[in-house]
N, C-alpha and C positions, 0 to 999 in steps of 0.2 A: 748768342753762343757765349760760353764762358768755360774756361778751364777749371773753374772752381768746382763745378759739378763732377768733373773727372777726378779732381783732387780728393773730394769727399769719398768717392768710391774707392780710390786707391788707398786711403787711410784705413780701410777695413782689412787690408792685408796684414797678416801676422808676420811681420818681418823676421823676428827672432826664429819663429817656427820654420819659415821658408828657408832662411839661411842655414839653419841647423840640418836640414834635409839634404843639402847639396853635397854630393860626393865628388871625388876626383874624376870618376867616370862621367858624371854629368857635365863637368867643365870641359872635358876632352870632347864630348859629343857636341857641345855648343860651338867649340872652336872649329869643328868640321863644317859648320853651316855657313851659307852665304848670306842668308837673311834671318835676322833674329826676332824672336817674339819678346813680349814683356817679361815672361818668365825666364827666358834666356838672359835678358839684361840683368835681372835679379841675380841669376846664377853667377855672372861675371863680377858682380859687386860683392859676392859672398866671401867670407873668410877662406873657404876652400880654394877660391880662385887665386888667392895670394901665392899659391904654389906654382901658378902658371903664368906669372907676369912676363917671363921671357917669351913664351909662346904667344901671349897676347900682344906683346910689343912687336914681334915680327909680323904678325898679321895686320896690326894697326898701321905699321909702316907701309906695308903693301897696299892697303886700302887707301891711305892718304895719298900716296904717289899716284895711284890709279885715278883718283878723282880730282886731285889738285896739282899733280906734278910735283917736282922738287922746288917749290916756290915758297916764299914767306913774305907776306905783306907787312911793312913797317908803318907804324903810326905813332903819334904823340898826343897826350892829353893836354889841353889848354884850359887852365882854371880861370874863369872870368869873375867869380864872386865866391865869398865864403859866408855870406849871410844865410842863416837857416832859422826856420820857425819850429823845428821839431826837437824834442828831447829824446835822443837815442843813446843808450848806454855805451855803445861801442864806437862812437864817431867823434872825431876831434871838432867837427863843425857844429856839434850839438849846441843848441841855444844856451844851455847851462854852462858851457865852457866860456870863461871870460878872457878875451883877447881882442886886439884892435881888428875890427872887421874891415873888409875892403871890397869894392866893386870897380872893375876897370872901366875907364872912359874909352871912347872910340880911338883916341890918340894912343892910349896905353895898349889897347888891343892891337893896333897896327905895329906898335913897337915890339910886342911879343911875337906877332906874326912874322915879322921880318927876321927875327932871330931863328925861329923854327924853320922858315923857308930856306934860310941860308945853310941849314943842316942837310937840305935835300929832301926833307919830308913833305909829302903832298896830301897825306891823309891825317886828319886830326879829329879829336873828339872834344867838344866843349863841355866843361863841367862847372857846376855851381853848387852851392848849398841849396836846400829846398826852400825857396821863398818866392812866391809869385810876384811880390813887389820888386825884388831885386833881380830876378831872372824871368822877367815877363816875356810874352810873345813879342811885344814891340821892341824890347831891348835886344832880343836875339835876332830879330829881323834887321835891326840897325847894325848889329855886329856883322851880319852877313854881307852888308854893303862893303865892308872892309875885307873880310876874310876871303870872299870869292876872288879877289885879286891875287891871292897867294896860294890857295889850295884847291886841289881837284875834287876832294870829297871832304865834307864836314858832317860829323854826327854830333849828337848831344847825349849827355848823361846828367839830367836835371830832375826836378820834381815831376811826377806823373801829370799828364795833361789830358784834356778831352780830345776826341777825334777831330773836331773842327779846329782846335788850336794846332794840332799836328799838321792838319792840311795847310794852314797858313805857313807853317815852317817849311813844309815841302815846297810850297810855291816860292819861298825865299831862297831855296837852294840847299837846305839841309836835307840829307838823304839817309840818315840812320839814327836809330835810337838804341841806347844801352840802358837797361833798367834791371837791376838785381832785386829779386824778391827778398834778398838778405837771408831769410830763413823761411822754409815752407811750413814748418811745424807751427800751426796757427796759435797754439797756446804760448809757445816761446816767443813768437812774433809780438804778441800783445804785451808780454812781460818786458821785452827790451825796448819797445817803442812806447815810451811812457806818455808823451803828450804830443799834440800836433796832428796835422792831416795825415801824416805817414802812418798813423795808428790804424787807419782804415785798410785792413788786410785785403779784402776782395778788390777794392779799387786799384790797389797796387798790382795785384795779381792779374787783373784784366788790362793793365797798361800796355804790354806788348801787343795784345790783340787790337787795341785802339790805334796803335802806331801802324800796324799792318793795314788796317782798314783805311787809314789816311793816305796810304801809298808810299810809305817809307821803303826805300830800296833794301835796307838791311836792318834787322832787329837782333840785338844780342841780349841774352839773359844769363842768369846764374844765381847760385846761392853763395853766401859768404861763409865758407867752410870754417867750422869751429864753434858755431852757435848751436848746433844740434848734431846728432849722429850723422857722420859724413856719408855713410852708406845710404841712409834713407834720403838725405838731402840731395845726393847725387842722382838717386833714382827719380825723385820728383822733378828735378831739373831736366833730366832726359825725357821724361814723359811729357813735360810741358813743351819742350822743343819739338818733340814728335807731333804733338797736337797742333802746334803752330805751322809746322811744315805741311801737314796734311790739309789744313784749312786755308792756307795762304800760299799757294804755289808760286806766286810771282815775287815773294819776299825771301831774301837770303836770311836764314835763321842761324845764328851763331851762339856759342856757349863759352862762358869764361869760368875759371875755377879759382877765384880769389880766396886767399886765406886771411884770417884775422891778423892784423899787424899792430904794433904798438901805436897808441894814439894819445891825445891830450888828457883823457880822463883816466880813471883807475880801473876800467873794465878789464877783466881777465876771462878769456874764453873757457868754458867748462869742458870742452872737448878738444883733445889734442889731435891734430891732423898731421900725421908724419909725411915725409917725402914719399914714402912707399905707398901710403894711403892715397895721396894726390895722384901718383902715377896710375894706380889701379882705377881710380875714378875716371881719369882721362882716357885710358885704354878701353874701358868698358863702354864709354860713350862713343868713341870712334867706331867700335865694332857694331854697336847698336844703330848708330846714325852715321853711316859713312860719308854722306853728303854735307854734313854739318861742319861749319868752320869752328875752330877752337882757338881761343886767345889766351896767351900767357903774358902777364905784365911784369914790370920791374919790381913788384912786391917780392918776387922770388930771387934767390941769390944766383950769381953768375954760373956757378958749376951746375946747379940744377937746371937752369934754363938751357944750357948747352946740351945736357943729356936729354931734355924733353924735345928738342928740335925734331928728331926723326920719329917721334912717337905719336904724331897726330896733330901737332900744333900747326896752324896755318897763318897765324897773325901774332906779331910781337910788338910791344912798345920798346922804345929805345931812348936813352938820355932824358928820361921823364922828369918833370917837376910836378909836385902835388901842391904847390903854393900858388896863390893868386899873384901874378906878375913874376913868377919864379924864374922865367927864362932871361928876362932883361935885368931883374933885380933879385938874384938868388939869395936865399937864406935871410930874407927880410920879413917874411910873414909866416903865419902858422900853416904847417902842412897838414893835409888830411890824414896821411899815414906815412910811415917811413918806407922809403924804397931801399932795395938791397942791391940792385944792379945799376951801377952808375956809369957804365961804359958809354962812350960816344956812339952816335949813329954810324960813323965810319968804322969803328971797332966792331960793331955788330955786323955790318956789311962784310967785313973781312972774315969774321967768324963763319958766317953763312957760306961764303964762297969756299972757305977751307973745307966745309962739309959737303960741298957739291950742290948747295942750294942757291937759288937766284933770289936776291932781295927785290921785292916789288915795291917801288916807290909810288907808282900810279897805275890804277886799273879802272878808273872811273873819272868822269869830268862833270863838275857842277855846271849846269847851263845857266 
């Protein structure tokens, strides 16, 4: 099985033609439905649906509370290494960017873990640059001998791996994989991924499926908005998530909506994705896939994150650092991207309580 076959069929859609045909009445009819089709999803991503964001928001809030309650899981990213073998135009960790690279020792990992644990966080995601040498299966398994002492759930966002490698990581206690396709447009993908194994489009596209087959408890996907038309990229993301949900019923499938942020290179996104665009993409996904978790990171500014809380978000990062060793030694190393919301975990908890939401610090336990 591979979503690639579905993707190739979906690319035959004339998006401009489909979007141009959508009327206000079409949007109103879709909003009356309980279960949405592929065409309905396209309708909610159309320019015409921009006139109905308030109605979409109200229904998205209802659907989210219905399936998730008024809860918000909090997590933090933990960067272990910034070594990378790829040349990617948009990423600070690209091998072409010259800066002192670093990989944490087990002692340094424990130092970082203690700082994070003291914040009350129990769910983390391990991030590295994409380098099999510096973020090998063995290195990650060794890291877990330390991290299991501090955290109830540990996920990874690293280079794509084979199914058997993911199986080893599941056995070590890692229970989740986040992997962004970055951009679903295959031609754009080849243009911005200049050199390295990441240039293999289909291998990356099939990564979430390999993680599901390996028994990962949760798998999170997304497109890096700003690399191509956000409406199309959001559509492919939603269709990819639906495919995984139907094929792997025991895996929790989640979606993120990261937007391009300033990095160490000179890359500038060709497509502007406004706050309004981001909101529409999230609302359309919530209504199309009401059981899917939605993550919003500290890439976004505080005001926007506050406004997004009741619109379908189920998972938020807080007090994040995107530097290797950035919790115990802040501002000492190259960050992957700039964060916009620097509030503490306690401040985010207080914000959630003020809006009637329950911050969830733990809902799973690594065995």
